C-alpha positions in Angstrom: -4.3 -2.1 0.8 -5.0 -1.0 -3.0 -2.4 0.0 -5.7 -3.1 3.4 -5.3 -2.4 3.4 -2.0 1.0 1.2 -1.7 2.2 3.6 -4.7 2.0 6.4 -2.1 4.3 4.3 0.6 7.5 2.0 -0.1 8.6 -1.5 0.2 11.7 -1.6 2.1 13.8 -4.6 3.1 15.4 -5.4 6.8 18.9 -5.8 5.9 19.7 -8.1 8.8 16.7 -10.6 7.6 17.5 -10.2 3.7 19.6 -13.2 2.4 19.6 -11.7 -1.2 17.8 -14.7 -2.5 16.1 -12.8 -5.3 12.5 -14.5 -4.6 10.7 -11.0 -3.8 12.1 -9.9 -7.4 11.0 -13.4 -9.1 7.4 -12.9 -7.9 7.1 -9.2 -9.1 5.8 -9.2 -12.6 6.1 -5.5 -12.8 9.7 -5.1 -12.1 9.1 -3.0 -9.1 11.6 -4.5 -7.1 15.6 -5.4 -7.9 19.0 -5.5 -6.8 21.6 -3.4 -8.2 25.0 -4.7 -8.7 26.2 -3.8 -4.9 22.9 -5.7 -3.7 21.2 -2.4 -2.7 17.5 -2.8 -2.8 15.4 -1.0 -5.1 12.1 -0.2 -5.6 10.2 1.5 -8.1 6.6 2.7 -7.1 5.6 3.6 -10.6 5.8 -0.3 -11.8 4.1 -1.6 -8.7 0.7 -2.5 -8.7 -0.1 -3.3 -4.8 -0.5 -7.0 -5.4 2.0 -7.8 -2.2 3.3 -11.0 -3.7 6.9 -9.9 -2.9 5.9 -10.0 0.9 4.4 -13.2 0.6 7.2 -14.6 -1.5 9.9 -13.6 0.9 10.9 -16.7 3.1 12.7 -14.3 5.8 10.0 -11.8 5.9 12.5 -9.2 5.0 10.4 -7.3 3.0 7.9 -4.6 4.8 5.6 -1.6 3.9 6.6 2.1 4.9 
């Protein structure tokens, strides 16, 4: 999947698997992933380059593409 394809989709996370460790956000060099003050997951598609390092970085495999 290239960056044009992933930008038409969204990266989501499974709340039951996520432990809010922040690995996904630390691996994203483009600022596409973050958590707000309430630990709500935020995905900025315009910043995503489609590298999918965030999916690989998650130790709980909580991230997925929709």
